[in-house]
N, C-alpha and C positions, 0 to 999 in steps of 0.2 A: 689581395684581390682574389675573389673566388673564380675558379674556372667553371665549367658547366657542372652544376650540381643536379643530381638526379632525384634525391629524396628531400622531402620537407621535414620528415621526422623519423624517429628510430625508436622501436619498442623491443626491448631486450628482456627476456623472461628466463628466470631460473625456476625450474619446475620441481614438483615434489610428488612422491607417491605415498605420502603419509596416510595411515589408516585412521587418523583422528584429526579434528580441526586443531590447527596450531599455528603459532607465529614465532618469529625470531629465527634462531639457527635451524637449518635444515627444513625450512618451509618455503612457500612460494614467495619469491620477490620479483617485482617487474619495475622497469625504469622506462620513462617516456621522455625523450629529449626532442626538441624541434627548433627550427631556425626562425628567428624574427629579423628579417633582412639577413644581415651577415653576422648576427649575434646568436650563438647557440644557447638555448634556454632549457634549464632543467624544469620540465613541466610537471612531472609527477613521479613519485616513487611509492609503490604500494606493497603491502605485505598481507595479502588476503588470507583469511583463515582456512579456506577450503578451495578446491579446484572449481567448484561451481561458482563461487564468488569471483575467482580470477577470471573465469570465462565471461561472466556477465560484465565485469568491468572492461575487459579488453574488447568485447563485442561493441560496447558503447563507443569506445575510442576509435575503433576501426570504421564504425559507421559514420562517425564525425569526419573522418578523412574522405570518405566517399561522398558525403554531403557537400563538403567544401572543395571537392575535386582537387585534393592534394595527394601526395604519395608518401607512403610509409614503408620502411623495412621492418619486418617482424621476424625476430629470431628466438627460437626456443632451444633450450640446452639439452635436447635428447635426440636420439637417432630418428631420422625420418623414414628409414628403411631397414630391412633385415638382410643378412648375408644371402648371396644369390642362391636361388633354388627354394627359398622358404615359401614364397607365395604359391608355387606349383606343388610343393609338398602339402601345404595347407589346404589348397583347393585344386585337387587333381583335375586334369582336363582343361584347365584355364590357362592362358598364356601368362608368362611371367609379368607381374604387375604390382607396383607399389600401391596402387589405388585399391586393389582387391584386399590387401592386408589392412589398409586403413578402414575400409568398409566392414571387414570382419570384426575388428575390435570395436568399431562404433556400434555394431549390432550386438555384440556379446559381452562387453564390459558394463557392469553395473556399478554406479558410483553415486552415493546419496549425499545429502546436504551436510552430513557430518564426516565425510571422507571414507565411510565404510564402503568396501568394494569387494569384488569377487575375482580378483586378478589371479590368485593362486588356483582357484577352481578352474578358471579358463586355461591357465597354463598346463594344468593336469590333463584337461580334456584334449588340448592340442597335442601334447606328448603322446597320448593314447592313440590319437588319429594318425600321427606321423610315424612313430616308431613303435607303439605298443609297449614302450619302456620309459625309463626315466630321463628322456632326452627329446628335444634339445634343451628345454628350459629346466633350470635347477636352482636350488636355494630358497628355502622357506622355513617358517617356524615349525617346530616339531609337530604341533597340533594340526598343521596344514599338509603334512606328508600323506601321500597316497601311494598306491602301487605304481603310479606313473608320475610322481613328483617327489623328488628327494631333497633333504636338507643339504646334501653334499654333491659336489661336481661329480658327474659320471667318471668312472675309471677310464684311463686311456684317452682316445680321441673321439669317443662316442658323443656325437651331437645330432643323432638321427640322420647321419649321412650328410649333414650340412656344415659349411665352414664355420669355424668358431668366431671369426672376425670378418667384418666388411673390409673392402679394399681400403677405405679411408682410415681404418683403424689399425691396420697391420703394422705401421711404422710409428704408432703413437702409443704412449703409455695410458691406454684406456682399457676398461674392462669390457668383457663380452656382453652383448645384449641378451644372451641366454642366462645371465646371472641375475637373479631377482632379488637376492638378499645379502646382507653383510656389507662391511665397509667397502666403498668404492663401487658398489653395484649400481648399474644403470638400467638394467632390464625392466624393472617395475616402473620407472619414470617413462620409459618408451610406451609400455602397455597402457599406462594411465594417461599418457599425453596425447597419443594419436586420436582417440575419439574426440577430444576437445579441438584439436587442430583441424580435424575433418569438418567439424560443425562450423568453425570459423571460416574455412575455405568455401564450404557449400551452403552457408546460410543464404536464403533468398535475397537478402539485402546486400550481400557481399559477393555472391558467386561470380557475377559477370565482371567484377572489378579486381579479382584476385588471381595470383598465379603461385605455384609452388616451384621453387628453384631446387635442383636442376630438372626435375621431372617434366615440368611444363614449359620450360624455357630452353633447355639444353644447356650443355657446358660451353658457354660462350660469353664474351664481353657483351653486356647489355647496352643498347642505344635507345635513343628517343623513339624511333619507330616501333621497336619491340615493346616499349613501356607505354605506348599510346593508349589511352583509356584504361590503364591499369593503375589502380591506387594503392594496392597491397601486394607486396612481394614477400612471400614467406621463405625463409632460408634457416637451415640448421646451423646453430652456433656452438662454439666450445668455449666456456668462460675462461679456461686456463690458456686461451690463445695469447693473452697478455698477462704479464705477471703483476700482482697487486700486493701491497703490504698493509693490511688493515691495522689500524691503531687498536690498542688494548680494549677500548670501549666499542669498537665497530664490529659488525657482523660481516663475515667474508662475503656471503652471497650477495648482500646489499652492495658492498663496495665493488664486486665484480660486474654486476649488471650496470651500474653507473659507468664504470671505467670502459666497458665494452661498447656501450652506447656512444660514449665520447670518442672512442677510437674509430668506430665506423663513420661517425659524423665528420671527423677530421679528414679521414681518407676521402669522403665524398666532397668535402669543401675543396680539396686539392685536385679533384677530378680523377681520383684513382680507385674509388670503391668499385665502380662498374668492372674493373679489370679482375677483381676477385671471382666474379661469376664464371670466368673461363675454367676455374678449377686448376688442378695441377698439371703442368705441361708434360710431366713424365708418364702420364697415363697412356696406355696403348689403345689402339682403336677398339679392341675387344673389351677392355676395361671401361672405356667411356660408355659403351652400349649398356653394360651392366649397371654402372652408376646412374645413368639417365633413365633406366627402365625399372630398377629394383631397389638399389642400395642407397642412392642419394650420396651427398657429399657435404663436408663441413666448410662453411664459408671461411676462407682465409688459410686453409690447410693445403 
């Protein structure tokens, strides 16, 4: 028997910073599950060739939730914020703000229909502005190196005076958002993901029906009053939150988005998903302010 369920559907996305249109391993995968009464239905699994294709597919899906007045949880697998201090280093004179960073990348990142993009050029420019040196961003192909962007991690603790990790990542086996290339790198996904997330959040058809957790909701257990008139809740997710064992013929990214969508759906069916939005109880009051204003948090961590 279902307790109070807060979401009608779940859209889980494994993002990619690929510089070419591609499919299969290490490309974009997204999974959409939804309830039909008390039956969870696998509605769609897609492997779009480009980020623009993915954006257009997901916009259409989210618009359908608004039109039908249903609610969906949307999770992308990249950081929604940067370590504390980045926004003020990037935009001196402005208050610390996650939104300022989103707006910056939406305005400066170029990404065409074949996934060709300028992320390394943008990283080099940011490094020049923040440190005048090869920090905080690092990791790039040899031909993309500049006087302010290096293939290798800067020596010592040099990150342009910024922390290497967000609070959410300090006790997890994750890579730094400053690392743009090489195995395990997540920095390029963030840089190439935030512009599309910004467009989904602020599209005229979706803007009054969407919220970003925890920036716009705070770290707290969500309830019906807070979700009134909200059809779309965006939340950062971490595919390795649950363990999967793909079969030899399966692609891990696809298996992970399916498993995580099902995991959140099951929690919601039990009435427990909304509790995850309170974040980690061990956070101090000061840390909570940083998480809610700049860094963000990972749902379920």
